[in-house]
Structure formats: C-alpha cells, structure tokens
C-alpha positions as CSV (number, residue, x, y, z in Angstrom):
1,X,28.9,79.2,179.8
2,X,26.5,82.1,179.5
3,X,26.6,85.7,180.7
4,X,23.5,87.1,182.4
5,X,22.0,90.5,181.6
6,X,19.1,91.3,183.9
7,X,16.9,88.2,183.7
8,X,17.9,87.4,180.1
9,X,20.8,85.0,179.4
10,X,23.2,85.9,176.6
11,X,25.2,83.2,174.9
12,X,28.8,83.7,176.0
13,X,30.0,84.0,172.4
14,X,27.6,87.0,171.9
15,X,28.3,88.9,175.1
16,X,31.2,91.0,173.7
17,X,29.2,91.9,170.7
18,X,26.2,93.0,172.7
19,X,28.4,95.1,175.0
20,X,30.3,96.7,172.1
21,X,27.1,97.5,170.2
22,X,25.5,99.0,173.3
23,X,28.5,101.3,173.8
24,X,28.5,102.4,170.1
25,X,24.7,103.1,170.3
26,X,25.1,105.1,173.6
27,X,27.9,107.2,172.1
28,X,25.8,108.1,169.1
29,X,22.6,108.8,170.9
30,X,23.5,112.4,171.9
31,X,24.6,113.2,168.4
32,X,21.2,112.2,167.0
33,X,19.1,113.5,169.9
34,X,17.1,115.8,167.5
35,X,16.6,113.1,164.9
36,X,13.8,110.5,164.8
37,X,15.2,107.0,165.7
38,X,13.5,104.3,163.7
39,X,12.4,101.0,165.1
40,X,15.4,99.2,163.6
41,X,17.7,101.4,165.7
42,X,15.6,100.9,168.9
43,X,15.7,97.1,168.3
44,X,19.5,97.0,168.0
45,X,19.9,99.2,171.1
46,X,17.2,97.9,173.5
47,X,15.6,94.8,172.1
48,X,18.6,93.1,170.5
49,X,18.2,90.0,172.6
50,X,14.8,89.2,170.9
51,X,16.9,87.9,168.1
52,X,19.9,86.4,170.0
53,X,20.2,82.7,169.3
54,X,17.3,82.7,166.9
55,X,16.9,81.9,163.2
56,X,15.7,85.2,161.7
57,X,13.8,86.0,158.5
58,X,13.6,89.6,157.4
59,X,11.0,91.2,155.1
60,X,13.0,94.1,153.7
61,X,14.0,96.1,150.7
62,X,16.3,99.1,150.0
63,X,14.5,101.2,152.6
64,X,15.4,98.9,155.4
65,X,18.4,101.0,156.4
66,X,19.8,102.7,159.5
67,X,20.2,106.5,159.2
68,X,23.9,106.1,158.2
69,X,22.8,104.1,155.2
70,X,23.8,100.7,156.6
71,X,21.3,98.0,155.7
72,X,19.6,96.3,158.6
73,X,20.5,92.8,157.3
74,X,24.2,93.7,157.0
75,X,24.1,95.0,160.5
76,X,22.5,91.9,161.9
77,X,24.9,89.6,160.1
78,X,27.9,91.7,161.4
79,X,26.5,91.4,164.9
80,X,26.4,87.6,164.7
81,X,22.6,87.2,164.3
82,X,21.7,84.2,162.2
83,X,19.7,85.5,159.3
84,X,18.2,82.5,157.5
85,X,16.3,84.2,154.7
86,X,15.0,87.4,153.2
87,X,11.6,88.2,151.9
88,X,11.0,90.8,149.2
89,X,7.8,92.9,148.6
90,X,6.7,94.5,145.3
91,X,9.6,96.2,143.5
92,X,12.1,93.6,144.8
93,X,14.7,93.4,147.5
94,X,16.7,96.4,146.0
95,X,13.6,98.3,144.7
96,X,14.6,97.8,141.1
97,X,11.4,96.1,139.8
98,X,8.6,98.1,138.1
99,X,5.2,98.6,139.7
100,X,3.1,95.4,139.2
101,X,6.1,93.6,137.8
102,X,6.6,90.0,138.8
103,X,9.4,89.6,141.4
104,X,11.4,86.3,141.3
105,X,12.9,84.5,144.2
106,X,16.7,84.5,144.1
107,X,19.9,84.2,146.0
108,X,21.1,87.6,147.1
109,X,24.4,88.2,145.4
110,X,25.7,90.3,148.3
111,X,25.2,88.1,151.3
112,X,24.2,84.8,149.5
113,X,21.0,84.5,151.5
114,X,17.9,83.1,149.9
115,X,15.4,85.8,148.9
116,X,11.8,84.6,148.7
117,X,9.5,86.8,146.6
118,X,6.2,87.9,148.1
119,X,5.2,89.5,144.9
120,X,5.4,86.7,142.4
121,X,4.0,83.2,142.4
122,X,2.9,83.7,145.9
123,X,2.1,86.9,148.0
124,X,2.4,85.1,151.3
125,X,5.3,83.1,152.9
126,X,4.7,79.4,152.6
127,X,5.4,76.9,155.4
128,X,8.5,75.7,153.5
129,X,9.9,79.2,153.4
130,X,9.4,79.5,157.1
131,X,10.5,76.1,158.2
132,X,14.0,77.2,159.3
133,X,12.9,80.5,160.9
134,X,12.0,81.3,164.5
135,X,11.1,84.9,164.1
136,X,10.1,87.0,161.1
137,X,11.2,90.7,161.2
138,X,9.4,93.3,159.0
139,X,11.1,96.5,158.2
140,X,9.7,98.5,155.2
141,X,9.1,102.2,154.7
142,X,5.5,102.9,153.8
143,X,4.0,106.0,152.1
144,X,0.8,106.4,154.1
145,X,-1.8,105.4,151.4
146,X,-4.1,102.3,151.6
147,X,-3.3,101.1,148.1
148,X,0.5,101.0,148.6
149,X,1.1,97.2,148.7
150,X,3.5,97.0,151.7
151,X,0.5,97.0,154.0
152,X,-0.8,93.9,152.3
153,X,2.6,92.3,152.3
154,X,2.9,92.9,156.1
155,X,-0.6,91.4,156.7
156,X,0.1,88.3,154.7
157,X,3.5,87.8,156.3
158,X,2.0,88.2,159.8
159,X,-0.8,85.7,159.0
160,X,1.8,83.2,157.7
161,X,3.9,83.7,160.9
162,X,0.8,83.0,163.0
163,X,-0.1,79.9,161.1
164,X,3.3,78.5,161.5
165,X,4.0,79.4,165.1
166,X,6.5,82.2,164.4
167,X,6.9,85.5,166.2
168,X,6.4,88.6,164.1
169,X,8.3,91.8,164.8
170,X,7.5,95.1,163.1
171,X,10.2,97.7,163.2
172,X,8.2,100.9,162.9
173,X,9.0,103.8,160.6
174,X,7.4,107.2,160.0
175,X,4.2,107.8,158.0
176,X,5.9,110.3,155.6
177,X,2.8,112.4,155.0
178,X,2.2,112.8,158.8
179,X,0.1,110.8,161.2
180,X,-2.7,113.3,161.8
181,X,-4.5,113.8,158.5
182,X,-7.0,111.2,157.4
183,X,-8.9,111.4,154.2
184,X,-10.8,109.4,151.6
185,X,-13.5,106.8,151.7
186,X,-13.3,103.7,153.9
187,X,-12.7,100.6,151.8
188,X,-15.9,98.6,151.1
189,X,-14.6,95.1,151.4
190,X,-16.5,94.2,148.2
191,X,-13.5,95.8,146.6
192,X,-10.9,93.9,148.7
193,X,-7.7,93.2,146.8
194,X,-3.9,93.3,147.3
195,X,-4.1,97.1,146.8
196,X,-6.6,97.4,149.7
197,X,-7.3,94.6,152.1
198,X,-8.9,96.3,155.1
199,X,-11.6,98.8,155.9
200,X,-9.4,101.9,156.2
201,X,-9.4,105.2,154.3
202,X,-7.1,106.0,151.5
203,X,-5.0,108.3,153.7
204,X,-5.1,106.5,157.0
205,X,-2.7,108.6,159.1
206,X,-1.0,105.5,160.8
207,X,2.4,103.9,160.8
208,X,2.8,100.3,159.7
209,X,3.4,99.3,163.3
210,X,0.1,100.9,164.3
211,X,-1.7,99.2,161.4
212,X,-0.2,95.9,162.4
213,X,-1.7,96.3,165.9
214,X,-5.0,97.3,164.4
215,X,-5.1,94.4,162.0
216,X,-4.6,92.0,164.9
217,X,-6.9,93.8,167.3
218,X,-9.8,94.0,164.9
219,X,-9.3,90.3,163.9
220,X,-9.0,91.3,160.2
221,X,-6.8,88.3,159.4
222,X,-9.1,85.6,160.7
223,X,-10.7,85.0,164.1
224,X,-8.7,81.8,164.6
225,X,-5.4,83.5,164.1
226,X,-3.6,85.0,167.1
227,X,-0.3,86.4,165.8
228,X,2.6,86.7,168.2
229,X,3.1,90.3,167.3
230,X,5.6,92.7,168.7
231,X,6.0,96.3,167.4
232,X,9.3,98.2,168.1
233,X,8.2,101.8,168.1
234,X,10.3,104.8,166.9
235,X,11.7,107.3,169.3
236,X,11.3,111.1,168.8
237,X,8.5,110.9,166.2
238,X,5.2,112.7,166.7
239,X,2.1,112.6,164.6
240,X,2.4,116.0,163.1
241,X,5.8,115.3,161.5
242,X,6.2,115.1,157.8
243,X,9.2,113.0,156.6
244,X,11.5,116.0,156.2
245,X,10.8,116.9,159.8
246,X,12.4,113.6,160.9
247,X,16.0,114.5,159.7
248,X,16.1,111.0,158.2
249,X,17.4,110.5,154.7
250,X,14.7,109.9,152.1
251,X,15.2,106.4,150.5
252,X,12.7,106.0,147.6
253,X,10.3,103.2,148.7
254,X,9.6,102.4,145.1
255,X,10.9,103.6,141.7
256,X,8.3,106.3,141.2
257,X,8.3,107.5,144.8
258,X,11.6,109.5,144.5
259,X,10.5,112.5,146.6
260,X,8.3,113.5,149.4
261,X,6.4,115.7,147.0
262,X,5.3,112.6,145.0
263,X,4.2,110.9,148.3
264,X,2.2,114.0,149.2
265,X,0.0,113.9,146.1
266,X,0.0,110.2,145.7
267,X,-3.2,109.4,147.8
268,X,-5.2,111.4,145.2
269,X,-3.4,111.2,141.9
270,X,-2.8,107.4,142.0
271,X,-6.5,107.1,141.2
272,X,-5.5,108.0,137.6
273,X,-3.9,104.5,137.4
274,X,-7.5,103.4,136.8
275,X,-8.0,105.7,133.7
276,X,-6.4,106.4,130.3
277,X,-4.9,109.6,131.7
278,X,-1.2,109.6,132.4
279,X,-0.3,109.8,136.0
280,X,3.2,111.0,135.1
281,X,5.0,107.7,135.0
282,X,8.0,108.1,132.7
283,X,8.6,111.7,133.7
284,X,10.6,113.5,136.3
285,X,7.5,114.1,138.4
286,X,5.4,110.9,138.6
287,X,2.0,111.5,140.3
288,X,2.5,115.3,140.1
289,X,2.1,115.5,136.3
290,X,-1.4,114.6,135.1
291,X,-2.3,114.7,131.4
292,X,-3.0,113.2,128.0
293,X,-2.6,114.2,124.3
294,X,-6.2,115.2,124.1
295,X,-6.2,117.6,127.1
296,X,-5.9,121.3,126.8
297,X,-3.7,122.1,129.8
298,X,-4.6,125.8,130.0
299,X,-8.3,125.1,130.0
300,X,-8.0,122.4,132.6
301,X,-5.7,124.4,134.9
302,X,-8.0,127.5,134.7
303,X,-11.1,125.5,135.7
304,X,-9.3,123.8,138.6
305,X,-7.8,127.0,139.9
306,X,-11.2,128.6,139.8
307,X,-12.4,125.9,142.2
308,X,-10.1,127.3,144.9
309,X,-9.0,123.9,146.3
310,X,-6.9,124.4,149.5
311,X,-3.1,124.3,149.4
312,X,-2.6,123.6,145.7
313,X,-2.1,125.4,142.4
314,X,-2.5,123.8,139.0
315,X,0.1,124.8,136.4
316,X,-0.5,124.1,132.7
317,X,2.3,121.9,131.4
318,X,3.4,119.7,128.5
319,X,5.4,116.5,129.1
320,X,6.5,113.4,127.1
321,X,6.5,110.1,129.0
322,X,9.5,108.0,128.2
323,X,10.0,104.3,128.8
324,X,12.3,103.3,131.6
325,X,12.9,99.6,132.5
326,X,12.6,100.2,136.3
327,X,10.3,103.2,136.7
328,X,8.1,103.0,133.6
329,X,8.7,100.1,131.3
330,X,5.4,100.8,129.4
331,X,4.1,104.2,130.4
332,X,0.8,105.6,129.0
333,X,1.4,107.6,125.8
334,X,5.1,106.6,125.6
335,X,7.0,109.2,123.5
336,X,3.8,111.2,122.9
337,X,3.3,114.8,123.8
338,X,0.9,115.1,126.7
339,X,-0.8,118.3,127.9
340,X,-2.2,118.6,131.3
341,X,-1.4,120.0,134.7
342,X,1.3,120.0,137.3
343,X,-0.3,119.5,140.8
344,X,1.8,122.0,142.7
345,X,1.3,121.8,146.4
346,X,1.7,125.2,147.9
347,X,0.7,124.5,151.5
348,X,0.8,120.8,152.5
349,X,-0.9,121.5,155.8
350,X,-4.1,122.6,154.0
351,X,-3.8,120.3,151.0
352,X,-6.3,117.4,150.6
353,X,-4.9,114.9,148.1
354,X,-7.9,112.7,147.8
355,X,-10.3,115.6,147.3
356,X,-7.9,117.1,144.8
357,X,-7.5,113.9,142.8
358,X,-11.3,113.4,142.6
359,X,-11.9,117.1,141.7
360,X,-9.2,116.8,139.0
361,X,-10.8,113.6,137.6
362,X,-14.3,115.2,137.7
363,X,-13.1,118.2,135.8
364,X,-11.4,116.0,133.1
365,X,-14.7,114.0,132.9
366,X,-16.7,117.3,132.4
367,X,-14.4,118.6,129.7
368,X,-13.3,115.4,127.9
369,X,-16.0,112.7,128.6
370,X,-15.8,111.2,125.1
371,X,-12.0,110.7,125.3
372,X,-11.8,109.5,128.9
373,X,-11.8,105.8,129.5
374,X,-12.1,104.2,132.9
375,X,-10.7,100.8,134.0
376,X,-13.7,100.5,136.3
377,X,-12.5,97.4,138.2
378,X,-9.1,98.9,139.0
379,X,-10.5,102.4,139.6
380,X,-13.0,101.2,142.2
381,X,-10.4,98.9,143.9
382,X,-8.2,102.0,144.3
383,X,-11.0,104.3,145.5
384,X,-12.4,101.5,147.6
385,X,-16.1,102.3,147.0
386,X,-18.4,102.7,144.1
387,X,-18.5,106.2,142.8
388,X,-21.8,108.1,142.4
389,X,-23.7,106.7,139.5
390,X,-21.0,104.1,139.0
391,X,-20.2,105.4,135.5
392,X,-17.8,107.8,133.9
393,X,-20.7,110.0,132.7
394,X,-21.9,110.7,136.2
395,X,-18.5,110.9,137.9
396,X,-18.2,113.7,140.4
397,X,-16.6,114.3,143.7
398,X,-18.9,112.7,146.3
399,X,-18.6,115.0,149.3
400,X,-20.6,112.6,151.5
401,X,-17.8,110.0,151.0
402,X,-15.1,112.6,151.9
403,X,-16.8,114.2,154.9
404,X,-15.4,113.6,158.3
405,X,-19.0,113.4,159.5
406,X,-19.5,110.3,157.4
407,X,-20.5,107.5,159.9
408,X,-17.9,105.0,158.5
409,X,-15.2,107.6,158.9
410,X,-16.2,108.3,162.5
411,X,-16.2,104.6,163.3
412,X,-12.7,104.2,161.8
413,X,-11.4,107.2,163.9
414,X,-12.8,105.6,167.1
415,X,-11.1,102.2,166.3
416,X,-7.9,103.9,165.2
417,X,-7.4,105.6,168.5
418,X,-7.0,102.3,170.3
419,X,-3.9,101.4,168.3
420,X,-1.9,104.7,168.1
421,X,1.6,104.4,169.6
422,X,2.6,108.1,169.4
C-alpha cells in the first residue's frame, strides 16, 4: 500500500518519515528566516521525493553539511534513503588529504559505505562505480575560482551520469566571494586541464549550480551528451553576498582554505603555485603570505603600496613555512626564513585579487628576475592564457587581459546571464 502526496506516490513505509521531517523543517524555518538556506536543506524540505525509493550516490566531503553541522549523508541515511556509495573529490571525503595528493578509494569507517575516489586512479566515475546507482547527488562548497578542482569534479561526475543514464542533482551553495564580481582572463582551451576545463575567467562570479547549467547549456561536455541535470537552488542568497553575510558556518573546503580571508585573495595569489615564491603554505595565513628567502619585504611592500591598488595594503613580514602532513607536507622553503608581504585586504568591495596577484608577481619579477623561477606549464594553466612575451623576463600585468572591455570577457558575461539563478 502506498500513500499519495499530490501526484507523487510515497512508499507506505516512508510516509511517516516524510511527514515528520516536513514538520521539523517547518518548525525551524522561522528560526532561520534571516539565514541563507543551502540546496541540501531545500532538497530535504521540498524535493525529498526525488530520492525516495532510489539508489543514491553522493559526491561529498566535509563541507556537505546542514547548518547545524549534521552531514547530508547521515541525514539521508537517518531518513531511510538508500545511499549506495560516496564519491570523494580532491582532499578526500573528510578533507584531510593535501593539495594534489592522491586520494584512495576506501570503505568509510563511520557508515561503512564504499567511497570511490575521483582524485586518484580516475577523476571520473566509472560504469562499475555507477552500476547500482539511480541518481548521483553533488554537494560541495566551492570557493569561486576557476582553478579550484571541485568544478572539474562536478563536470566529470555529470558526464559520467549522462553516459550511464543516471540523473544528476546539484545541491547549490554560495559563491563565498560573492556572485557579482568577475575578474581575470578567460581560459584559452589550449591550456585546458583539471585545474581549468572551461572558457571562464579565474573569478567567475557563479555558484556551482549555475556553472552546471552553463556547462550543459553550452555543450562543454560533448555534443552527444544530454545530462539529466536538476539544480536545487538556495533560498535567501543574493549575488552581492559574501560568505559571512549568509550566517552559515564556515567549513574549510580544503586544508589551506581555513578562512574567508584566504578565499578572498586566492584567485590572485594562487598563481604563485607556478613559481618558486612561497604562497604561504605551511603558515597560519596561506595565500595571504607571499615571500621567499631572497626577497626584501620592506622594498617589495613599498613598491606595491606606491602602486595604489584598490582595497589592499601590503605589510612587510617574515615567516617560516613548516611541514604539515595535511596542509603542507612539503612546502616551499620548509623551515627557512622567508621575507615578503602580507596581502592585507582593507576593502573587499574594491579589491581585485587577480590584478593584485599579477601586480605582485610583476613587481617581484622587476626586483628579483635572476632569483625568480617559473613553472611555465603550471603557471599558464593557472592563468589560463599565455602572458605577454611568454617569458619571465617580459612578465607584466596585461591590462588588456583584465579589462572588462575585452571581447572574450564581454562574450562570457552575455553567456553567463542565461544561467544565473539568483
């Protein structure tokens, strides 16, 4: 016997669970009226029946939590949803693997579910991983930068779902550095990689749900693929919000993204990953501390502050990177004294992280060209285009690349508007 709700039939053994959960959600709605409600909450309250009676796979990690700290998977299991398997992105299912470190598949010790790694031997679910799954749910917190790998994990999982006839559901979460500001060059697909798969700027100003719609709508996966995509939007989020405006708890999306301050500068200072300058891994302020043993911090800070970049002040600092198994197993200049600058954002509404990162790199190039080494392949994959001159000696901030009047940039903005949800 089954109980009907509207035009959807609920298995009789799940009807009490659905009713109880609906009452609990309703009672809590008023308490959180001023807080953003993430897609996971909206799914459980309004679209719960999408998962009823289905075998569910979940792409998740430590950020896949409800605002009270309860993990989405624990909640689904408690509500009687049959979760068949979990899929982990870079950094692992609990966010305890270092950047770039291989993530192994495993059995989750807490709920005894199989965890398939999407950042190890394969970066895409295989048919065997999906054979017992009807619907694949994606719930990860992004940071708003093109080279953060969760975008690529989402795209690969969505492609695999399409290839194997599975529905793909994205539970949307905020862009923590707001959904208005866009900055940086559009990726030249010559430099396509797992840290940048699609022609979008470094700071794209979109949520992962919006990006999923854009990837499908622009046929960036493949013309023959037609994903059965459903995005569950947030409620109460608007594009001008930064993460601390949402009243949601900050759960670090990765070991070096412990604060919103780190996420704010990340679209620009992550470019230093492609150099022999420390980006602050192994310190208390990754991506905010930039330096090396051969840099004079006072001189660098003075030159940068004279350039009058908006919303930022550069403070001369000294720091010693220290090895940490999770956050920095092998940081640049481990246990060596580095001198450089603290990128102190004074007005985030006026701050331009990509412009700042390029200006910082240009100034280091001007002052310390003989000491600076570039990992050209990695640097250009991060930047997404070839820099002016293509060599360290001619490195400079290319204002044509950064200008909103750039034709590629205008074309992206036009496309982007079709997929915005908020």
